[in-house]
Each structure stands twice: as structure tokens, then as C-alpha cells.
C-alpha positions in Angstrom: 25.7 -23.9 -30.6 22.2 -25.2 -30.6 19.7 -23.8 -33.2 16.1 -23.0 -32.3 14.0 -22.3 -35.3 11.4 -19.6 -34.5 8.6 -21.0 -36.6 6.6 -18.6 -38.7 9.0 -15.7 -38.0 11.8 -16.6 -40.5 14.3 -16.3 -37.6 16.8 -18.6 -35.9 17.9 -18.4 -32.3 21.4 -19.7 -31.6 21.9 -20.9 -28.0 24.8 -22.0 -26.0 25.6 -22.5 -22.3 29.2 -21.7 -21.6 31.5 -23.6 -19.2 30.9 -21.2 -16.4 27.1 -21.5 -16.7 26.3 -18.3 -18.7 23.4 -18.8 -21.1 23.8 -17.0 -24.4 21.0 -16.5 -27.1 21.7 -14.8 -30.4 19.1 -14.0 -33.1 20.7 -12.5 -36.2 18.7 -10.1 -38.4 19.7 -9.5 -42.0 17.5 -6.6 -42.9 18.4 -4.2 -40.0 21.6 -2.3 -39.1 21.2 -2.0 -35.3 22.1 -4.4 -32.5 20.5 -4.8 -29.1 22.0 -6.6 -26.2 20.6 -7.4 -22.8 22.4 -9.1 -19.9 19.9 -10.2 -17.3 19.5 -12.1 -14.1 16.2 -13.7 -12.7 17.1 -11.9 -9.5 14.2 -9.5 -9.1 12.3 -7.5 -6.5 10.3 -10.6 -5.3 13.5 -12.4 -4.1 13.9 -11.4 -0.4 15.0 -14.7 1.3 17.7 -16.9 0.0 20.8 -18.8 1.0 23.8 -16.6 0.2 26.8 -18.0 -1.6 29.1 -19.8 0.7 26.5 -20.0 3.5 24.0 -22.5 4.7 21.2 -20.5 6.3 18.6 -18.4 4.7 19.0 -14.6 4.8 16.2 -12.1 4.6 17.1 -8.9 2.9 15.2 -5.6 2.6 12.6 -5.0 -0.1 13.8 -3.1 -3.1 17.4 -4.5 -2.8 17.4 -5.8 -6.4 16.7 -2.3 -7.6 19.3 -0.9 -5.2 21.9 -3.3 -6.6 21.0 -2.2 -10.2 21.8 1.4 -9.2 25.1 0.3 -7.7 26.2 -1.4 -10.9 26.7 2.1 -12.4 29.2 3.2 -9.6 32.2 2.2 -11.6 35.0 4.0 -9.8 37.7 1.7 -11.4 36.6 2.2 -15.0 34.6 4.6 -17.1 31.0 5.1 -16.1 28.7 3.0 -18.4 26.5 6.0 -19.3 29.6 8.0 -20.4 31.2 5.0 -22.2 28.2 4.2 -24.3 27.5 7.9 -25.1 31.1 8.3 -26.3 30.6 5.2 -28.6 27.3 6.4 -30.1 25.2 3.8 -28.2 22.2 4.0 -25.8 22.4 2.2 -22.5 20.1 1.6 -19.6 19.1 -0.9 -16.9 15.8 -2.0 -15.3 14.5 -4.0 -12.4 11.0 -5.6 -12.4 9.2 -8.3 -10.5 10.6 -10.9 -13.0 14.3 -9.9 -13.7 17.0 -7.3 -13.7 18.5 -6.3 -17.0 21.4 -4.3 -18.3 21.3 -3.2 -21.9 22.8 -1.2 -24.7 21.9 -0.7 -28.4 23.5 1.0 -31.4 24.9 0.4 -34.9 28.6 1.0 -34.3 31.2 -0.2 -31.7 29.3 -3.4 -31.1 32.2 -5.5 -30.0 33.5 -2.8 -27.7 30.0 -2.3 -26.2 29.5 -6.0 -25.6 32.9 -6.4 -23.9 32.2 -3.4 -21.7 28.7 -4.7 -20.7 30.1 -8.1 -19.6 33.0 -6.5 -17.8 31.1 -3.8 -15.8 28.3 -6.2 -14.7 30.7 -8.9 -13.7 33.2 -6.7 -12.0 31.5 -3.8 -10.2 33.0 -1.5 -7.5 30.4 -1.5 -4.7 31.7 0.1 -1.5 30.2 1.3 1.7 30.6 4.9 0.4 28.7 4.2 -2.9 25.9 2.5 -1.0 25.4 5.4 1.4 25.6 7.9 -1.5 22.9 6.1 -3.5 20.3 6.0 -0.7 19.3 9.6 -1.1 19.0 9.2 -4.9 16.7 6.2 -4.6 14.5 7.6 -1.8 13.9 10.7 -3.9 12.9 8.4 -6.8 10.5 6.5 -4.5 8.9 9.7 -3.2 8.3 10.8 -6.8 6.4 7.6 -7.5 4.4 8.0 -4.3 2.9 11.2 -5.8 1.7 9.4 -9.0 -1.8 8.0 -8.7 -1.2 5.2 -11.3 1.9 4.0 -9.5 0.2 4.1 -6.1 -2.8 2.2 -7.6 -0.6 -0.6 -8.9 1.6 -0.9 -5.8 -1.4 -0.9 -3.4 -3.4 -3.4 -5.3 -0.5 -5.8 -5.3 -0.1 -5.3 -1.6 -3.8 -5.9 -0.9 -4.1 -9.0 -3.1 -1.3 -11.0 -1.6 -0.7 -12.1 1.9 2.9 -13.3 2.1 4.4 -13.4 -1.4 7.0 -10.6 -1.8 5.3 -9.7 -5.1 3.1 -7.5 -2.8 6.0 -5.0 -2.3 7.0 -2.2 -4.7 9.9 -2.9 -7.0 11.9 -0.2 -5.3 10.8 -1.1 -1.8 9.8 1.5 0.7 11.8 4.5 1.9 12.6 2.7 5.2 13.8 -0.4 3.3 16.2 1.7 1.3 17.5 3.6 4.4 18.2 0.3 6.2 19.8 -1.6 3.4 23.5 -2.4 4.1 26.6 -3.0 2.0 26.8 -6.5 3.4 23.3 -7.3 2.1 24.0 -6.0 -1.3 27.2 -8.0 -1.7 25.5 -11.2 -0.6 22.9 -10.5 -3.4 25.6 -9.8 -5.9 27.8 -12.8 -5.3 24.8 -15.1 -5.1 22.8 -14.0 -8.1 25.3 -12.4 -10.5 27.4 -15.5 -11.0 27.3 -16.5 -14.7 25.0 -19.5 -14.1 22.4 -17.0 -13.0 22.9 -14.6 -15.9 21.6 -14.8 -19.5 22.8 -12.8 -22.5 20.4 -12.1 -25.4 21.7 -10.4 -28.6 19.4 -9.5 -31.5 20.4 -7.6 -34.6 22.7 -7.6 -37.6 25.4 -9.9 -36.2 27.3 -13.0 -37.1 26.3 -15.6 -34.4 29.6 -17.6 -34.6 31.8 -14.5 -34.3 29.7 -13.1 -31.5 29.6 -16.4 -29.5 33.4 -16.7 -29.8 33.8 -13.1 -28.5 31.6 -14.0 -25.5 33.5 -17.2 -24.9 36.9 -15.5 -24.8 35.6 -12.7 -22.5 34.3 -15.3 -20.0 37.3 -17.6 -20.2 39.5 -14.7 -19.0 37.5 -14.3 -15.8 37.9 -17.9 -14.5 34.4 -18.0 -13.0 33.7 -21.6 -12.3 30.1 -22.9 -12.2 28.4 -22.6 -8.8 25.7 -24.8 -7.1 22.1 -23.8 -7.7 20.7 -21.0 -5.6 18.2 -21.7 -2.9 15.3 -19.2 -2.7 12.6 -19.4 0.0 9.2 -20.7 -1.0 6.0 -19.3 0.5 2.6 -20.8 1.0 0.2 -18.1 -0.3 -3.5 -18.4 0.4 -5.9 -18.3 -2.5 -7.9 -15.5 -0.9 -6.9 -11.8 -1.1 -5.3 -9.9 1.8 -7.8 -7.0 1.7 -11.0 -7.0 -0.4 -11.6 -3.2 -0.5 -9.8 0.0 0.2 -10.4 3.6 -0.5 -7.7 6.3 -0.7 -7.6 10.0 -1.5 -5.1 11.7 -3.8 -4.9 14.6 -6.2 -7.1 13.2 -9.0 -9.9 14.8 -11.0 -11.8 11.6 -11.7 -11.8 8.6 -9.3 -9.5 5.8 -10.3 -10.5 2.2 -9.7 -8.5 -1.0 -9.9 -10.0 -4.5 -9.6 -7.3 -7.1 -8.9 -8.4 -10.7 -9.6 -6.3 -13.5 -8.1 -6.7 -16.7 -10.0 -5.3 -19.9 -8.6 -3.7 -22.2 -11.2 -1.7 -24.5 -8.9 -3.6 -27.6 -10.0 -2.6 -27.3 -13.6 0.5 -28.5 -15.4 3.0 -26.1 -16.9 1.7 -26.7 -20.4 -1.9 -26.1 -19.3 -0.9 -22.9 -17.6 0.7 -21.6 -20.8 -2.6 -22.2 -22.6 -4.7 -20.7 -19.8 -2.6 -17.6 -20.1 -3.8 -17.1 -23.7 -7.3 -18.0 -22.9 -7.5 -15.5 -20.1 -6.2 -12.7 -22.4 -8.8 -13.6 -25.0 -11.6 -13.7 -22.5 -10.9 -10.4 -20.9 -10.2 -8.7 -24.2 -13.5 -9.8 -25.6 -15.6 -9.1 -22.5 -14.0 -5.9 -21.3 -11.7 -4.7 -24.1 -12.0 -1.8 -26.6 -14.6 -3.5 -28.8 -16.6 -5.1 -26.1 -20.3 -4.5 -25.5 -19.7 -4.0 -21.8 -17.3 -1.1 -22.4 -19.7 0.6 -24.9 -22.6 0.2 -22.4 -20.5 1.8 -19.6 -19.5 4.7 -21.8 -23.1 5.3 -23.1 -24.4 5.5 -19.6 -21.6 7.9 -18.5 -20.3 5.4 -16.0 -16.9 5.3 -17.7 -14.9 8.2 -19.1 -12.8 6.0 -21.3 -12.0 2.3 -21.8 -10.7 -0.4 -19.3 -7.0 -1.0 -19.1 -6.3 -4.7 -18.7 -3.1 -6.4 -17.7 -2.1 -9.8 -16.4 0.9 -11.2 -14.5 2.1 -14.6 -13.5 2.8 -14.7 -9.8 4.0 -18.1 -8.6 0.9 -20.4 -8.7 -1.5 -17.5 -9.6 -2.5 -15.3 -12.5 -3.1 -11.8 -11.2 -5.4 -9.8 -13.5 -5.8 -6.0 -13.1 -8.6 -4.0 -14.6 -8.2 -0.2 -14.2 -10.7 2.5 -15.0 -11.5 6.1 -14.4 -15.2 6.6 -13.4 -17.2 9.2 -11.6 -19.7 6.5 -10.6 -17.5 3.7 -9.4 -20.1 2.0 -7.3 -22.3 1.4 -10.3 -19.2 0.3 -12.4 -18.1 -2.2 -9.7 -21.6 -3.7 -9.5 -21.8 -4.2 -13.2 -18.2 -5.4 -13.5 -18.6 -8.1 -10.8 -21.7 -9.4 -12.5 -20.0 -9.5 -15.9 -16.9 -11.1 -14.4 -18.9 -14.2 -13.3 -20.7 -14.6 -16.7 -17.8 -14.1 -19.1 -18.1 -15.9 -22.4 -16.1 -16.5 -25.5 -17.6 -17.6 -28.8 -16.0 -19.7 -31.5 -15.7 -16.7 -33.8 -14.2 -14.5 -31.1 -11.6 -17.2 -30.3 -10.6 -17.5 -34.0 -10.4 -13.7 -34.2 -8.2 -13.5 -31.1 -5.9 -16.2 -32.4 -5.4 -14.3 -35.7 -4.6 -11.1 -33.8 -2.1 -12.9 -31.6 -0.4 -14.6 -34.5 -0.3 -11.4 -36.4 1.4 -9.7 -33.5 4.0 -12.4 -33.4 4.8 -12.1 -37.1 4.8 -8.3 -36.9 7.4 -8.5 -34.1 9.8 -10.5 -36.3 11.2 -7.2 -37.7 11.7 -5.7 -34.3 15.1 -6.5 -32.6 13.8 -5.1 -29.3 10.5 -7.1 -29.2 12.2 -10.4 -30.1 14.9 -9.7 -27.5 12.3 -9.1 -24.8 10.3 -12.1 -25.8 13.3 -14.4 -25.6 14.4 -12.9 -22.3 11.0 -13.3 -20.7 10.4 -16.8 -22.0 13.8 -18.0 -20.7 13.3 -16.1 -17.4 9.9 -17.7 -16.8 10.5 -21.2 -18.3 14.3 -21.7 -18.3 14.0 -22.5 -22.0 13.3 -20.9 -25.4 10.8 -22.6 -27.7 10.3 -22.1 -31.3 6.7 -23.3 -31.7 4.7 -20.4 -30.2 2.6 -19.9 -33.3 1.8 -23.6 -33.5 0.6 -23.6 -29.9 -1.6 -20.6 -30.6 -3.2 -22.3 -33.6 -3.9 -25.4 -31.5 -6.1 -23.5 -29.0 -9.7 -24.5 -29.3 -13.1 -23.8 -27.8 -13.7 -27.2 -26.1 -10.4 -26.9 -24.2 -11.2 -23.3 -23.3 -14.6 -24.3 -21.9 -13.0 -27.1 -19.8 -10.4 -24.8 -18.3 -12.8 -22.0 -17.6 -15.0 -24.3 -15.5 -12.1 -25.0 -13.2 -11.1 -21.3 -12.7 -12.3 -19.2 -9.8 -12.8 -15.4 -10.4 -14.3 -14.6 -7.0 -11.1 -13.6 -5.2 -10.9 -9.9 -5.9 -9.3 -6.9 -4.3 -10.8 -3.5 -5.1 -8.9 -0.2 -4.7 -10.5 3.2 -5.2 -8.6 6.5 -5.4 -10.9 9.5 -4.9 -10.1 13.2 -5.3 -9.3 15.0 -2.1 -12.3 17.3 -2.6 -14.9 14.4 -3.0 
């Protein structure tokens, strides 16, 4: 096993790639009783064209298929249902699909070895049939219709669609109702056999465990399955324009106060991987200081009655772009948008603000060192995005500086924005 020292956190990550390609990461915690396990694949809702295992041509599948497959993994007709198994063993279990990965997980304090074996077995040996696929369609379409009635869900899904031209990121994680209805058993099995091979899976275990014993347990489980390493998966690449697909859209839903989202599409294709990691932090610092809870802009908007509460900020990495979303509730959205656009083009960050944000981020990292769930997710996302886990995150944060920040900001363009307004039906 390789050891990765997570500097500043008093934690060590034990890592090994098994003979069949499965990547395993174990972070032992001495001061907790619980254990948390996630088994994930980078197969996510944005993967819609790929070369299936054993074939030579690209296949295009329906949007939402990664989420559909996640549902199918719980149709275990040849073994106990995962929900029932973990409930009987005093553990919690769940699964999730996002635009980055699909994960299967469980947590608890007892029956850890049994739970780990069961997780590996049911994910690597499902029972997906034509009957289970057809049965699940009604369940998933009802779930999608539920989200379509939620303004916040519609706001996010629509701003993604309007910001991007061709990248599958623009589609909802669960797809559309018509996508689900037209998904076939053959499509799902192509996805499973291509993306659920061990070389495309990674196991992250955090909690009160012995890494040597747990790694041996995983090795033995995998050796029984005789899953040889497969060639690398080919996923179609798209050429996405730097502009947004639609600059402005207005919708009506059942809301009391209009909701507004500004989606800012920032091209970072000219930067190196290391530079993009730094830019990610610099963007967070900049938006937090200029539009966050303690910003002068937010206070001004509240004092004038333009905002009813603060600005919700989020950022995602999408291929060669950062996609920033700023969401507000405002009865005077035209005034807000005018002020926001002006501030967006004149954002600043002082030396003192940079130092303060660095301290906050480092404190967050250190605070997470007692949280088996937070560390598990950090390792999962880092490996999913970068195919490696590094131990020097705090050192990298400390190295951020104002001169470098200024140089990066001069090269970034914040003009490619998509605006979505959701008004009440009576307005």
C-alpha cells in the first residue's frame, strides 16, 4: 500500500490499485467509532456517447441513464435487497448520481466486514432484466415530475441548459421524461459492462478501521471474481463554444417572490491543470468577498429593498470551463441585474481579504479532519476529478498570493452570462 500523508490534518490515506484495476483508499480514524464506505464510478449524467465494451463504434444513449442504472442496482432478485440488508445490520445505505460520479454507500458502527462484502458484491453482480427496467420507468418519471414542480430545481436545470450549447452537462441528472421512457435494457447493460468494471470503480473507506486488514478483505473479495483489467474507456469529446446558448429567459411558476439565477461561463482552456486548481480558489475568494454574506454589495441591495435575503453562490468545473451560479430572490430583478452586472466587471480582492479567505479555507480543512463523511467526499471528488489524491492541499492554499491572483484575473472573461428569471404566475 502507498501512504499519502494529509498534511495539517493528522491523517494518512492508504492507497492501492488491485490487479483488476480497482482503486482503494482507506483513511483510518482513531477517535471515532463509525465507518463510512463509498464505492463510486466516474460514470455520471454527462456521459452520453462512448464506445461500449467489446465494440468499436461510439454509442449515444439517453440522458439520465446513469441515474436509471443507479436505480437498477437495487433490483437484486438473486440476493437480499440492499436497503433491507443494511437495515437488518444496523447500517444506513444509499446511492446518488451527479454530474461528476455515481456512488453507492453505507455507514454504521457494527457489521462492517459484512457490509463491505455486500456492497462490493451487489454493485459488481446486479440482476438487471427487461422486467426490472420497465418496472423502474414509472418510479423514475414520477421522481422527475416531482422535481419539475420545484422552482429551485427548475432554476438549476434550466440555467445549465441555457449556458451550454453541446456539452451533456446541460441536461438534468435524471434526464427528461421522454428519455426515461425510451431507455432500453440493452443501453443500460452497455453502460454497466463498460463503466462498472473495477478499473472504472474506486472504493473510499473512512473511519475506525485497520487499513491492512480492510485492504486484505477487499483483495480477497476481488480475487474471487476473476475480473481482469480492461482497456481504457473511450468517451466522446465535444467542442463547446465559449458563449452561452441563451442569454436571457423568463418563466412563470408558483413563487411568491421572483427567483433569479445568473450563470457565468468562464473559459479556462488556456491554463494548465495546476493553474486551474489555483483559479478555482481565487474565484471562490472573489465571489465570496464581492457578493457574499459580509459583502458591501449584499448589504446595499438589502438596504434598498432590492434583495429579500443574501446571494447563494456555487461553482462547478465543466470540462474547460468554470460555471458560476448566483441565485437570489428579488421583487425588483431588473435593478438587481443592472447592479450585479456592473459589479461583476469590477470585482476586486484586497491583500487583507485574501489572507482572511485563506485562513477560513484552511480552518475548514482542519475542521473536516474529524468528519469521516467530509474526508470521504473530499477524497472521492479529488480522485474523480484529478485521478489522484494529494496530501498538500493546505500548503497550496498558503502559497496563494495577490500578485498571482491579479495576473489570473486579467486573463479571465466574465462577460458570458445566461440569466434566468422565474416570476410568479400572478405577476
